[in-house]
C-alpha positions in Angstrom: -10.0 58.3 -12.5 -6.7 57.2 -13.9 -4.4 54.8 -12.0 -0.8 54.5 -13.1 0.8 51.1 -12.3 4.5 50.5 -13.0 5.8 47.1 -14.2 7.4 46.3 -10.8 4.0 46.6 -9.0 2.3 44.4 -11.6 5.1 41.7 -11.4 4.8 41.8 -7.6 1.0 41.3 -7.7 1.4 38.4 -10.2 4.0 36.7 -7.9 1.7 37.1 -4.9 -1.3 35.6 -6.7 0.9 32.8 -8.1 2.3 32.0 -4.7 -1.2 32.0 -3.1 -2.5 29.7 -5.8 0.4 27.3 -5.4 -0.1 27.2 -1.6 -3.8 26.4 -1.9 -3.3 23.8 -4.6 -0.4 22.2 -2.8 -2.3 22.1 0.4 -5.3 20.4 -1.3 -2.9 17.8 -2.9 -1.3 17.0 0.5 -4.8 16.8 2.1 -5.9 14.2 -0.6 -2.7 12.2 -0.2 -3.2 12.1 3.6 -6.7 10.8 3.1 -5.4 8.1 0.8 -2.8 7.1 3.3 -5.3 7.0 6.2 -7.6 4.8 4.1 -4.7 2.4 3.3 -3.7 2.2 7.0 -7.3 1.5 7.9 -7.4 -1.4 5.3 -4.2 -2.8 6.6 -5.4 -2.7 10.2 -8.7 -4.4 9.1 -6.9 -7.2 7.2 -4.5 -7.8 10.1 -7.5 -8.4 12.3 -9.0 -10.9 9.8 -8.9 -14.7 10.1 -6.8 -15.2 6.9 -3.7 -14.0 5.0 -4.6 -11.5 2.2 -2.6 -11.1 -1.0 -2.6 -8.2 -3.5 -1.5 -7.9 -7.1 -0.1 -4.4 -6.7 1.8 -2.3 -4.1 -1.2 -0.1 -3.2 -3.4 -2.8 -1.6 -6.2 -1.9 -4.0 -6.5 -5.1 -6.1 -7.0 -8.0 -3.8 -5.8 -11.3 -5.4 -7.1 -13.7 -2.8 -6.9 -15.0 0.8 -5.8 -18.2 2.4 -6.2 -19.6 5.9 -9.9 -19.5 6.6 -11.6 -22.2 8.5 -10.9 -24.1 11.8 -9.3 -27.0 10.0 -6.7 -24.9 8.1 -3.1 -25.9 9.0 -0.8 -25.2 6.0 -1.0 -24.3 2.3 1.7 -24.1 -0.4 1.0 -21.6 -3.1 2.5 -20.7 -6.5 1.8 -17.5 -8.5 2.7 -17.4 -12.1 2.9 -13.6 -12.5 3.5 -13.0 -8.8 1.9 -11.0 -6.1 3.2 -7.6 -4.9 1.8 -7.2 -1.4 0.7 -9.4 1.5 -1.0 -8.9 4.9 -0.4 -11.5 7.5 -2.7 -11.4 10.6 -1.8 -12.7 14.1 -1.8 -16.5 14.3 -0.3 -17.0 10.9 3.2 -17.3 9.4 4.0 -16.8 5.7 7.3 -17.8 4.2 7.5 -16.1 0.8 9.9 -16.8 -2.1 10.8 -14.6 -5.1 10.8 -17.5 -7.5 8.5 -20.5 -8.1 9.2 -23.9 -6.4 10.4 -22.1 -3.2 13.3 -20.6 -5.0 15.0 -17.2 -4.9 14.9 -14.8 -1.9 13.1 -16.1 1.2 11.3 -13.8 3.5 9.5 -15.0 6.7 6.6 -12.9 7.9 4.9 -13.6 11.2 1.6 -12.0 12.0 0.5 -9.4 12.4 2.6 -7.8 9.6 2.4 -6.6 6.1 4.9 -6.5 3.2 4.3 -4.3 0.2 6.1 -3.8 -3.1 7.8 -7.1 -3.1 7.8 -10.0 -5.6 6.3 -13.2 -4.4 6.0 -16.1 -6.8 5.6 -18.9 -4.2 4.9 -19.2 -0.5 3.9 -21.4 2.4 1.3 -20.2 4.8 1.0 -21.9 8.2 -1.4 -21.4 11.1 0.6 -21.1 14.3 
């Protein structure tokens, strides 16, 4: 049995297969991104419910730098970061005043809990239990 295909039919089939592949691949990519965003939102909600302020070295909340505010006797802490931190999560009951430069210099941002700030540059800050 001999089947005669012309070039237009072949091109049309290639386009259809290519479009289907892109749709499936793009859908999988979006699904993975949605999973990452859901995990990040879950982490932020968990840290906002914690009894301390959590700091991160990067914007993605993956590399935790440290935490401050634990303990019943905690009132206030002044912190300096040489290389800086990029993200912070402040739970209810705390206030963080962040500065873009050391020695409380540069741009000042006040964060009352519960809140989070990502992709910023914090080189010094004052954390207070309110």
